[in-house]
C-alpha positions in Angstrom: -18.7 2.2 50.0 -15.6 4.4 50.3 -12.8 4.3 47.8 -9.4 5.4 49.2 -7.1 7.7 47.3 -4.4 5.0 47.5 -6.5 2.5 45.6 -7.3 5.0 42.9 -3.7 5.8 42.5 -2.8 2.1 42.2 -5.5 1.5 39.6 -4.4 4.5 37.6 -0.7 3.4 37.7 -1.7 -0.1 36.4 -3.8 1.1 33.5 -1.5 3.8 32.4 1.3 1.3 32.1 -0.4 -0.4 29.2 1.6 -0.3 25.9 0.2 0.1 22.4 0.8 -3.6 21.8 -1.5 -4.5 24.7 -4.5 -2.4 23.6 -7.7 -4.3 22.9 -8.2 -4.0 19.1 -11.4 -6.1 19.1 -13.4 -3.0 20.3 -13.2 0.0 18.0 -12.5 2.8 18.4 -9.7 1.4 20.6 -10.3 2.4 24.2 -7.2 4.1 25.7 -6.2 3.7 29.3 -8.0 6.0 31.8 -6.3 9.3 32.7 -4.0 8.8 35.7 -4.7 10.8 38.8 -1.7 13.1 39.5 -1.3 14.4 43.0 1.7 16.7 42.4 0.6 20.3 42.0 3.7 21.6 40.2 4.1 20.4 36.6 7.8 20.9 36.9 8.0 18.2 39.6 5.3 15.8 38.3 6.3 12.7 36.3 4.9 12.7 32.8 2.6 9.7 32.3 3.4 7.3 29.4 1.5 8.3 26.3 -0.3 5.6 24.4 -1.0 6.3 20.7 -3.2 4.2 18.4 -0.8 2.9 15.8 -1.0 0.2 13.2 0.9 -3.0 14.2 4.6 -2.8 13.5 5.5 -3.7 10.0 1.9 -3.7 8.8 1.8 -3.3 5.0 0.1 -0.6 3.0 -2.8 -2.0 1.1 -4.0 -1.1 -2.4 -7.3 -2.6 -3.3 -8.1 -2.1 -7.0 -11.5 -3.0 -8.5 -12.3 -2.7 -12.2 -15.9 -2.6 -13.3 -17.8 -4.9 -15.7 -14.8 -6.8 -16.8 -15.2 -10.5 -17.5 -12.9 -13.5 -16.8 -11.8 -13.9 -20.4 -10.9 -10.3 -21.2 -7.5 -9.4 -19.8 -4.3 -11.0 -21.1 -3.2 -12.3 -17.7 -6.2 -14.6 -17.8 -5.8 -15.5 -21.5 -8.0 -12.7 -22.9 -7.3 -10.7 -26.0 -6.7 -7.3 -24.3 -3.1 -6.7 -23.0 -3.1 -5.3 -19.4 0.6 -4.6 -18.7 0.1 -3.5 -15.1 -2.0 -6.4 -14.2 0.4 -8.7 -16.0 3.4 -7.3 -14.2 1.8 -7.7 -10.8 0.9 -11.3 -11.6 4.4 -12.0 -12.6 5.5 -10.7 -9.2 2.8 -12.5 -7.3 -0.2 -14.7 -7.7 -3.3 -15.0 -10.0 -6.5 -16.5 -8.7 -8.5 -18.4 -11.3 -11.5 -19.4 -9.1 -12.3 -16.0 -7.6 -16.0 -15.0 -7.6 -18.2 -11.9 -7.3 -21.9 -11.4 -6.8 -22.4 -10.6 -10.6 -23.5 -7.0 -9.9 -22.0 -3.7 -8.9 -23.3 -2.5 -5.5 -23.6 -6.0 -4.1 -20.0 -6.9 -5.0 -18.6 -3.7 -3.6 -20.4 -4.0 -0.3 -19.4 -7.6 0.1 -15.8 -6.9 -0.9 -15.2 -4.2 1.7 -17.1 -5.8 4.5 -16.3 -9.5 4.3 -20.0 -10.4 4.5 -22.4 -11.6 1.9 -24.3 -9.0 -0.1 -27.7 -9.7 1.5 -26.1 -9.5 4.9 -25.1 -6.0 3.8 -28.7 -5.3 2.7 -27.4 -5.0 -0.9 -29.5 -7.6 -2.7 -29.5 -5.4 -5.8 -28.1 -2.0 -6.8 -28.8 0.9 -4.5 -31.1 2.7 -6.9 -33.4 -0.3 -7.0 -33.5 -1.1 -3.3 -36.7 -2.3 -1.7 -38.3 -2.5 1.7 -37.4 -6.2 2.2 -34.6 -7.1 4.6 -31.5 -8.0 2.7 -32.4 -5.6 -0.1 -32.9 -2.2 1.6 -29.7 -0.7 0.1 -28.8 0.6 3.5 -25.6 -1.0 4.8 -26.2 -1.7 8.5 -23.9 -0.5 11.3 -23.3 -4.2 12.2 -21.2 -4.8 9.1 -18.5 -2.3 9.4 -16.2 -2.1 6.4 -12.5 -3.1 6.6 -11.6 0.5 5.8 -13.2 1.7 9.1 -11.4 -1.1 10.9 -8.1 -0.1 9.5 -8.7 3.6 10.0 -9.5 3.0 13.7 -6.3 1.0 14.0 -4.0 3.7 12.8 -4.1 3.5 9.0 -4.7 6.4 6.6 -7.6 5.5 4.3 -8.7 6.9 1.0 -11.1 5.9 -1.8 -11.0 7.1 -5.4 -13.4 6.5 -8.2 -16.7 4.7 -8.1 -18.7 4.2 -4.9 -22.2 3.0 -5.6 -22.9 1.9 -2.0 -24.8 4.9 -0.5 -28.6 4.6 -0.4 -29.9 6.7 -3.3 -32.2 8.8 -1.0 -29.3 9.7 1.2 -27.3 11.3 -1.6 -28.3 14.9 -1.1 -27.2 18.0 0.9 -29.5 16.7 3.6 -27.6 13.5 4.1 -27.3 11.8 6.5 -23.6 11.3 5.5 -23.0 8.2 7.7 -23.1 5.9 4.7 -21.1 8.2 2.5 -17.5 7.1 1.9 -16.1 9.4 4.6 -18.8 8.4 7.1 -18.3 5.5 9.6 -20.1 3.1 7.3 -17.6 4.0 4.6 -14.4 4.3 6.6 -12.3 6.6 4.5 -10.5 9.8 5.6 -10.5 10.9 1.9 -12.9 10.3 -1.0 -12.6 11.6 -4.5 -15.1 10.2 -6.9 -18.7 9.7 -7.9 -21.4 8.1 -5.8 -23.7 6.5 -8.4 -23.4 3.4 -10.6 -21.7 5.2 -13.5 -20.7 8.6 -14.7 -19.8 10.5 -17.8 -16.0 10.2 -17.8 -15.6 13.4 -19.8 -17.9 15.4 -17.5 -18.4 13.5 -14.2 -20.3 14.8 -11.2 -17.7 14.3 -8.4 -17.4 14.8 -4.7 -14.3 15.5 -2.6 -15.6 14.1 0.7 -19.1 15.5 0.8 -18.3 18.6 -1.2 -19.1 18.8 -5.0 -16.1 19.3 -7.2 -16.0 22.0 -9.9 -14.4 20.6 -13.0 -11.8 22.5 -14.9 -12.7 24.0 -18.3 -10.5 21.6 -20.1 -11.5 19.9 -23.3 -9.1 17.1 -22.7 -10.3 16.3 -19.2 -10.9 12.6 -18.4 -11.8 11.3 -15.0 -9.5 8.3 -15.1 -6.5 10.5 -15.4 -7.9 12.9 -12.8 -8.6 10.2 -10.1 -5.1 8.7 -10.7 -3.4 12.1 -10.2 -5.5 12.7 -7.1 -4.6 9.3 -5.6 -0.9 9.7 -6.4 -0.8 13.1 -4.8 -2.6 11.8 -1.7 -0.1 8.9 -1.3 2.9 11.2 -1.6 1.4 13.8 0.8 0.4 11.2 3.3 3.8 9.6 3.4 5.5 13.0 3.5 3.6 13.9 6.7 3.5 10.5 8.4 6.0 8.2 6.7 5.5 5.4 9.2 1.8 5.4 8.9 0.5 2.7 6.5 -2.2 3.5 4.0 -5.3 1.7 2.7 -6.4 2.8 -0.7 -9.6 1.6 -2.5 -9.0 2.5 -6.2 -12.2 1.8 -8.2 -12.2 3.3 -11.7 -15.5 3.6 -13.7 -13.7 1.5 -16.3 -14.9 -0.5 -18.1 -18.6 0.1 -17.2 -20.6 2.0 -19.7 -20.2 4.7 -20.9 -17.1 3.5 -22.7 -15.3 6.8 -22.8 -11.7 7.0 -23.9 -9.5 9.4 -25.8 -9.6 8.7 -29.6 -5.8 8.2 -29.8 -6.2 5.2 -27.6 -9.0 3.8 -29.7 -7.0 4.1 -32.9 -4.4 1.6 -31.4 -7.1 -1.0 -31.5 -8.5 -0.6 -35.0 -8.6 -3.9 -36.8 -7.8 -6.0 -33.8 -11.2 -7.6 -33.5 -12.2 -8.1 -37.1 -12.3 -11.9 -36.6 -15.5 -11.5 -34.6 -16.6 -12.8 -31.3 -16.9 -16.5 -32.2 -13.3 -16.9 -33.3 -12.2 -14.6 -30.4 -13.8 -17.1 -28.0 -11.9 -20.0 -29.5 -8.6 -18.0 -29.5 -9.1 -17.1 -25.8 -9.8 -20.6 -24.7 -6.7 -21.8 -26.5 -4.6 -19.3 -24.6 -6.3 -20.2 -21.3 -5.5 -23.9 -21.8 -1.9 -23.2 -22.8 -1.4 -20.9 -19.7 -2.9 -23.4 -17.3 -5.7 -20.9 -16.4 -8.4 -23.5 -17.0 -8.2 -27.4 -16.7 -7.0 -29.3 -19.7 -10.4 -30.8 -20.5 -12.2 -27.4 -20.5 -14.6 -26.9 -23.4 -16.2 -23.7 -24.8 -19.7 -23.3 -23.3 -22.4 -22.5 -25.9 -23.4 -18.9 -26.5 -26.9 -17.9 -25.4 -29.4 -18.5 -28.2 -30.0 -14.8 -28.6 -26.4 -14.1 -29.6 -26.0 -14.4 -33.4 -23.1 -16.1 -35.1 -20.6 -13.6 -36.3 -20.5 -14.9 -39.8 -24.3 -14.3 -40.1 -24.1 -10.6 -39.4 -24.2 -8.1 -42.3 -21.4 -5.7 -43.1 -22.9 -2.7 -41.3 -23.4 -4.7 -38.1 -19.8 -6.0 -38.2 -18.5 -2.4 -38.9 -20.4 -1.0 -35.9 -19.8 -3.9 -33.5 -16.0 -3.9 -34.1 -15.8 -0.2 -33.4 -17.7 -0.8 -30.1 -15.3 -3.5 -28.9 -12.2 -1.5 -30.1 -13.5 1.3 -27.8 -14.0 -1.1 -24.9 -10.5 -2.5 -25.3 -9.0 1.0 -25.5 -10.9 1.9 -22.3 -9.4 -1.1 -20.4 -6.0 -0.3 -21.9 -6.3 3.3 -20.8 -7.4 2.3 -17.2 -4.7 -0.3 -16.7 -2.1 2.3 -17.9 -3.2 4.7 -15.3 -3.2 2.0 -12.6 0.4 1.5 -13.6 1.1 5.1 -13.0 -0.3 4.7 -9.5 1.8 1.7 -8.8 4.8 3.6 -10.1 4.1 6.3 -7.5 4.2 3.8 -4.7 7.4 2.4 -6.1 9.0 5.8 -6.4 8.5 6.6 -2.7 10.0 3.3 -1.7 6.7 1.7 -0.5 6.1 -1.0 -3.1 8.0 -3.8 -1.2 5.6 -3.6 1.7 2.4 -2.9 -0.1 -0.2 -5.6 -0.5 -1.9 -5.0 -3.9 -5.1 -6.9 -4.6 -6.2 -6.2 -8.2 -9.8 -7.5 -8.8 -10.3 -7.5 -12.6 -14.1 -7.0 -12.5 -16.9 -6.6 -10.0 -18.9 -8.9 -12.2 -18.7 -10.4 -15.8 -18.7 -8.1 -18.8 -21.9 -6.3 -19.3 -24.5 -7.5 -21.9 -26.8 -4.6 -21.1 -26.0 -3.2 -24.5 -28.4 -5.8 -26.0 -28.0 -7.3 -29.4 -26.8 -4.0 -31.1 -25.1 -2.0 -28.5 -26.1 1.6 -27.8 -25.1 5.1 -28.8 -26.7 6.2 -25.5 -26.9 3.6 -22.7 -30.0 5.3 -21.2 -32.0 3.9 -24.0 -31.6 0.6 -22.2 -33.2 1.8 -19.0 -36.0 3.6 -20.9 -36.5 0.5 -23.2 -36.0 2.4 -26.4 -34.3 0.3 -29.1 -31.6 1.8 -31.2 -31.0 0.9 -34.9 -27.6 -0.1 -36.3 -28.2 2.5 -39.1 -28.7 5.3 -36.6 -25.6 4.3 -34.6 -23.4 4.1 -37.6 -23.8 7.9 -38.0 -21.9 8.3 -34.8 -19.1 5.8 -35.6 -16.3 8.4 -35.8 -17.5 9.9 -32.5 -17.8 6.6 -30.7 -16.2 6.8 -27.2 -16.0 10.6 -27.3 -18.0 13.3 -25.4 -20.8 13.2 -28.0 -21.6 9.6 -27.2 -22.6 7.6 -24.1 -21.9 4.2 -25.6 -22.3 0.5 -24.8 -21.3 -2.5 -26.9 -23.3 -5.4 -28.3 -23.9 -8.4 -26.0 -22.0 -10.8 -28.2 -18.7 -9.2 -27.1 -19.7 -9.5 -23.5 -20.2 -13.3 -23.9 -16.8 -13.5 -25.7 -15.0 -11.6 -23.0 -16.4 -14.0 -20.4 -14.8 -17.0 -22.1 -15.1 -19.9 -21.6 -18.5 -19.4 -20.1 -22.0 -18.7 -21.5 -23.3 -15.8 -19.6 -22.5 -12.3 -18.3 -23.1 -9.6 -15.7 -26.4 -9.9 -13.9 -26.3 -13.7 -14.1 -24.7 -15.0 -10.9 -25.9 -18.5 -11.8 -23.1 -18.8 -14.4 -19.4 -18.2 -14.0 -19.5 -15.8 -16.9 -21.4 -13.5 -14.6 -19.7 -14.2 -11.2 -16.1 -15.2 -12.0 -13.4 -12.5 -12.2 -9.6 -12.7 -12.4 -7.8 -11.6 -9.3 -4.1 -10.9 -8.7 -2.3 -10.5 -5.4 1.2 -9.0 -5.2 3.1 -8.3 -2.0 6.9 -8.6 -2.4 7.6 -8.7 1.3 4.8 -11.1 2.2 4.4 -13.4 -0.9 7.5 -15.3 -1.7 5.8 -17.1 -4.7 6.2 -15.4 -8.0 4.1 -15.8 -11.2 2.1 -18.7 -9.7 -1.5 -19.7 -10.1 -4.0 -20.4 -7.3 -7.1 -22.5 -8.2 -8.8 -22.5 -4.8 -12.4 -21.5 -4.9 -12.7 -18.0 -3.3 -15.1 -15.1 -3.2 -15.1 -11.3 -2.7 -16.1 -11.7 0.9 -12.6 -13.3 1.5 -10.7 -10.1 0.7 -11.5 -8.2 3.9 -10.4 -11.1 6.2 -7.2 -11.5 4.1 -6.4 -7.8 4.6 -7.0 -8.1 8.3 -4.7 -11.0 8.6 -2.0 -9.4 6.4 -2.1 -6.3 8.6 -1.9 -8.3 11.8 -5.3 -7.1 13.0 -8.0 -9.1 14.8 -11.6 -9.0 13.5 -13.4 -6.6 15.8 -16.4 -7.6 17.8 -17.7 -4.1 18.3 -17.2 -1.1 16.0 -18.4 2.4 16.9 -20.6 1.0 19.7 -22.4 -1.7 17.5 -21.8 -5.4 18.0 -20.6 -6.8 14.6 -22.0 -9.7 12.5 -18.9 -11.9 12.2 -17.2 -11.9 8.8 -18.6 -14.6 6.5 -15.4 -14.7 4.4 -12.2 -16.5 5.1 -8.6 -15.3 4.7 -6.7 -16.2 1.6 -3.4 -15.8 3.4 -2.8 -19.6 3.6 -2.7 -19.7 -0.2 -0.1 -16.9 -0.5 2.9 -19.3 -0.1 1.3 -22.7 -0.5 -0.2 -23.6 -3.9 -1.8 -26.7 -2.3 -3.4 -25.0 0.7 -6.7 -26.4 1.6 -9.7 -24.8 -0.1 -11.4 -23.2 2.9 -14.5 -22.0 1.1 -16.7 -25.1 0.6 -20.1 -23.5 0.1 -21.2 -20.2 -1.5 -24.7 -19.1 -2.6 -25.3 -16.7 -5.5 -28.5 -14.6 -6.2 -29.4 -11.5 -8.2 -33.0 -10.8 -9.2 -34.1 -14.4 -9.3 -31.0 -15.8 -11.0 -29.6 -18.1 -8.4 -27.1 -20.8 -7.7 -25.3 -22.7 -5.0 -21.7 -24.0 -5.0 -20.7 -26.8 -2.7 -17.4 -28.8 -2.8 -17.1 -28.9 -6.6 -20.8 -29.1 -7.4 -22.8 -26.3 -8.8 -26.6 -26.1 -9.0 -28.4 -23.2 -10.7 -31.3 -21.5 -12.4 -31.0 -19.1 -15.3 -34.1 -16.9 -14.5 -33.6 -13.9 -16.8 -31.0 -12.7 -19.3 -29.7 -9.1 -19.0 -31.4 -8.2 -22.3 -34.7 -9.7 -21.4 -37.4 -7.4 -19.9 -39.2 -10.3 -18.2 -38.2 -13.5 -16.5 -38.4 -16.8 -18.3 -40.7 -18.5 -15.8 -42.4 -18.1 -12.5 -40.0 -18.5 -9.6 -41.8 -21.6 -8.2 -42.0 -23.4 -11.5 -38.3 -23.5 -12.5 -36.1 -26.6 -12.8 -32.6 -26.6 -11.3 -29.6 -27.5 -13.4 -26.7 -29.5 -11.9 -23.0 -29.6 -12.9 -20.0 -31.5 -11.6 -17.3 -28.9 -11.9 -14.5 -31.4 -11.4 -15.4 -32.8 -14.8 -17.2 -29.9 -16.4 -15.4 -26.6 -15.7 -17.6 -24.4 -18.0 -21.0 -25.8 -17.1 -21.9 -27.5 -20.4 -23.4 -30.9 -19.3 -26.5 -30.6 -17.1 -26.7 -33.9 -15.2 -29.8 -32.9 -13.1 -32.0 -35.7 -14.6 -29.4 -38.4 -13.8 -28.7 -37.1 -10.3 -32.1 -36.2 -8.8 -30.9 -36.8 -5.2 -28.0 -34.5 -5.6 -30.3 -31.9 -7.0 -32.5 -32.1 -4.0 -29.5 -31.8 -1.7 -28.2 -28.7 -3.5 -31.7 -27.1 -3.5 -32.0 -27.7 0.3 -28.5 -26.2 0.8 -29.5 -23.1 -1.2 -32.6 -22.7 0.9 -30.6 -23.1 4.1 -28.1 -20.4 2.9 -30.9 -18.2 1.7 -32.5 -18.2 5.2 -29.2 -17.7 6.9 -28.2 -14.6 4.8 -31.6 -12.9 4.3 -31.9 -13.8 0.6 -35.6 -14.4 0.7 -37.9 -13.2 -0.7 -36.5 -13.5 -4.2 -37.4 -10.4 -6.2 -37.2 -10.6 -10.0 -38.6 -7.2 -10.6 -36.1 -4.9 -12.4 -37.4 -1.7 -14.0 -40.3 -1.7 -11.6 -37.8 -1.1 -8.8 -37.1 2.4 -10.2 -40.4 3.5 -8.6 -39.7 4.0 -4.9 -43.3 3.9 -3.9 -44.0 0.6 -5.6 -41.2 -1.2 -3.7 -41.6 0.6 -0.3 -38.2 2.3 -0.5 -37.6 5.5 1.4 -38.3 8.6 -0.7 -37.5 12.0 0.8 -40.1 13.6 -1.5 -42.8 11.0 -0.9 -46.3 12.6 -1.2 -45.0 16.0 -2.3 -46.1 17.6 -5.5 -44.0 20.7 -5.3 -40.5 22.0 -4.6 -39.4 25.6 -4.0 -35.9 26.2 -5.2 -33.7 29.2 -5.8 -30.5 30.3 -7.6 -27.5 28.1 -6.9 -29.3 25.1 -5.7 -27.6 22.4 -7.8 -26.4 18.8 -7.8 -29.8 17.4 -7.0 -29.7 13.7 -7.9 -32.7 12.3 -9.7 -33.8 10.2 -6.8 -34.1 13.3 -4.6 -35.9 15.6 -7.1 -39.6 15.5 -7.9 -40.3 12.7 -10.3 -41.5 14.7 -13.3 -41.5 11.6 -15.6 -44.9 10.6 -16.9 -46.4 13.6 -15.2 -47.8 17.0 -16.0 -45.7 19.8 -14.6 -45.5 23.5 -14.1 -42.3 25.5 -13.7 -42.7 29.0 -12.3 -39.6 31.1 -12.1 -39.2 34.6 -10.6 -36.2 36.1 -12.3 -34.3 39.4 -12.2 -32.5 40.5 -15.3 -29.6 42.9 -15.8 -29.0 45.3 -18.7 -27.8 42.4 -21.0 -30.0 40.1 -23.0 -31.0 37.1 -20.9 -28.8 34.1 -21.4 -28.3 30.7 -19.7 -30.2 28.0 -17.9 -32.9 28.8 -15.3 -33.5 25.2 -14.4 -32.4 21.9 -15.9 -32.5 18.3 -15.2 -30.4 15.7 -16.9 -27.9 16.4 -19.7 -26.8 15.8 -23.2 -28.1 12.3 -23.2 -31.6 13.0 -21.9 -33.3 15.8 -19.9 -35.1 19.1 -20.0 -34.3 22.8 -19.4 -36.0 26.1 -19.0 -33.5 28.6 -20.4 -32.9 31.8 -22.3 -31.0 32.1 -25.6 -30.3 35.5 -27.2 -32.7 37.0 -24.7 -35.6 34.7 -25.7 -37.1 32.4 -23.1 -37.4 28.8 -24.1 -38.1 25.3 -22.9 -36.1 22.3 -24.4 -36.9 18.6 -24.0 -34.0 16.4 -25.0 -35.2 12.9 -25.6 -32.2 10.5 -25.0 -29.9 12.6 -27.1 -31.8 11.3 -30.1 -34.1 14.3 -30.7 -34.5 17.7 -29.2 -37.7 19.7 -29.1 -37.5 23.5 -28.2 -40.5 25.8 -27.5 -39.2 29.3 -27.8 -40.7 32.8 -27.6 -40.3 35.1 -30.7 -39.5 38.1 -28.6 -36.6 38.7 -26.2 -37.3 39.5 -22.6 -37.0 43.2 -21.7 -33.7 44.2 -20.1 -34.2 45.2 -16.5 -32.6 47.3 -13.8 -31.5 46.3 -10.3 -34.5 44.9 -8.4 -36.8 44.6 -11.4 -38.4 41.2 -11.5 -40.5 39.2 -14.0 -42.0 35.8 -14.0 -41.6 32.9 -16.5 -44.0 30.0 -16.4 -43.9 26.8 -18.4 -46.8 24.3 -18.3 -46.4 20.8 -19.7 -49.7 18.8 -20.0 -49.0 15.1 -20.4 -51.4 13.6 -23.0 -52.2 10.7 -20.7 -51.4 7.9 -23.1 -49.0 6.0 -20.8 -45.3 5.8 -19.9 -43.1 8.0 -22.1 -46.1 9.9 -23.4 -45.7 13.3 -25.0 -47.8 16.3 -24.5 -48.3 20.0 -25.0 -46.0 22.7 -23.7 -47.0 26.4 -23.1 -44.6 29.2 -22.2 -45.7 32.3 -20.4 -44.1 35.6 -19.5 -46.3 36.9 -16.7 -49.8 35.9 -17.8 -49.0 36.3 -21.5 -48.7 33.1 -23.6 -45.5 33.6 -25.7 -45.0 30.2 -27.2 -46.5 26.7 -27.3 -45.8 23.4 -29.0 -46.0 19.6 -29.0 -43.3 17.5 -27.3 -43.8 14.1 -29.1 -42.4 11.8 -26.5 -40.7 11.8 -23.1 -38.4 9.5 -21.1 -40.4 7.1 -19.0 -37.9 5.6 -16.5 -34.7 7.6 -16.0 -32.8 10.6 -17.2 -29.3 9.8 -15.9 -27.3 8.0 -13.2 -25.4 11.2 -12.2 -26.6 14.2 -14.3 -28.4 16.4 -11.8 -31.1 19.0 -11.4 -29.7 22.5 -11.2 -31.0 26.1 -10.8 -29.1 28.9 -12.5 -26.8 26.6 -14.6 -26.6 23.1 -15.9 -23.9 20.9 -14.3 -22.2 18.2 -16.3 -23.2 18.0 -19.9 -25.8 20.6 -21.1 -29.3 19.5 -21.9 -29.5 22.2 -24.6 -27.3 21.5 -27.6 -26.6 25.2 -28.2 -24.6 25.3 -25.0 -21.2 23.6 -25.4 -20.4 23.0 -21.7 -21.6 23.7 -18.2 -19.6 27.0 -18.1 -21.7 28.4 -20.9 -25.0 27.6 -19.2 -24.6 30.1 -16.3 -27.7 32.3 -16.2 -26.7 36.0 -16.3 -29.6 37.1 -14.0 -30.9 36.2 -10.6 -33.5 33.5 -9.7 -34.8 34.3 -6.2 -37.6 31.8 -6.4 -38.4 28.8 -8.6 -41.4 26.6 -8.0 -41.7 23.1 -9.5 -45.1 21.4 -9.4 -46.3 18.1 -10.7 -49.7 16.4 -11.2 -50.9 13.1 -12.7 -52.0 13.3 -16.3 -55.7 12.8 -17.2 -56.2 9.6 -19.1 -56.4 10.4 -22.8 -59.9 9.1 -23.2 -61.4 10.6 -20.1 -63.1 14.0 -20.4 -62.1 16.7 -18.0 -64.3 17.0 -15.0 -65.1 13.3 -14.7 
């Protein structure tokens, strides 16, 4: 078949005449017209073809999506709570507040659902990334078929940036080896710019941050706080972006660590809250419900749901408990106050550059309910929760004046979590109660929302946010993104409710499931199972043996009156509907394991170090996350370091893992080699040589070796440590106990210094930990301990 030159020219002329408005936005990246064939040899005589640029639709708004962490429905003043949030309040006064907005009740699942418009199991995010399994729906690896709205906007001509917490990248992909496709700046993230932390939480005084895929070196500033830093970074990015491309809209995902533990906030902010919660959590619940009723946040017949039985009545606590617990919630309130203030600074930046009128702001006040992971007493160090080490009130009181500062890594008592989820019973991790899955949401868009200071009661879910953003920005939902056909969004746009308080409730059905806690909503009915409380190590019953509860939400807003026995047919209908939704969205199998999921091998999760018993490292290798370092917990280990010393006494960290609130380090102090084990910031054991290492000259090398022999008595067991210089034993001692489950969410393993907070108390900050010699080779080896009662050789 012959194709004539004339036919080619005709086709080229037709395709090159397409305008930007005629581009197909359902296939991303947008396919530009083919290059025209030009027959004129001389550029001076040739006609320039029309250039087609990919631009956002004319008039498309900027979008600012704000997501707070671990904040319950009854916390902020705009939803009747006891904590004033001026920025959220002001946005609500200029827009809308949504009172029936729901999350998944847990961090990673909510975040993946929020930005993709699909249910969390569709995103493979059945639980948090660090506890992913090999089952579909729970792998922790967001598939290419659920592209996030950020990537859709970026490929449609928006500038995109994310600041703060991420918690969506598979834990085994967070290393220098990547791959980086599921990092924020990869195609499965969708952002041109990222400045923040990748894990579930971080030390706000000393975070481990990335700018894109590059680790950030923090300033040596005793007043540094990440909330202030990320706000400044976001404000500068907005101004810079608009200075270069003023007509290009932006999409910002702004996700502070607040108010997830650790509750870190400057002391001046905490002082503002002293004495504000002395009435206790029971009276606070009553006061909150009264305000919610007066404000029209909840129906007039709403009653206060009972507290879980484990939560004590406030008036039965002793004086020490009340003293500690009030300081805990004062710190929490200050943290929310501090975060909302900085969000206000960001909104002010948008206003100052003249962009507020056409900026859609969606402020989600919590990715789940308030966290009750602090247990009955709260915690000086939140990692005691993950290692199942209880803390005593008397011990925590010793840190009262430090609470919220760099010396603590605190969480509050669960009674406050229940109170801040008023009028409901339960909390974060419990999607089968609205205390776990309902969050306040505010939408403000002066140019697009004519209604002001109005309330919307339509049932909605985080998966509805991405479709809303697409409709507001005049973009179609794409069918193909980066070569992959897309699973259609499972959310529905909330745009019809923007200017119509009586708009039809488009979401009739929604399932909920986290670790066996499960529920189904359908047209005003709610059926559920409370399978495990956040403070309980084990579920309450076998999955197959549990009875469903049933509530008529039109009469029983806060789920007080279980009518399952009187409505058995309705219960069966709801159970069947849950099963149908579970099959549709890859919810099965239900998996109620929690701490067991920390072990990658046990749950068939990818592990880049699977089967390895050694790692060879060298000076400068740092920022190795715990999931990508040899698992030395509950093991015997040997550290062998070849080091070169200068003419000064040896000083600094040779290798460390963890930080101030749990970890270990091989280091030198005043020239003396030592090994320190820091047990959860509660006790520190140091094995140190009596003699200093000899000073060396250039090229001189010596070898340090530390051997830890686990005593084999089970998880968290102690053992014997021996320190050698060459083959000479220079120190030995007993390490009474070790951490069984986790050192940290974002403290890392580092060679030649100790990033973040130092393991060793004698070092004040990471800048003091720099080793003053060279470490050309460092070998880490692990082996399983011999059972304590089994003789060697058997």
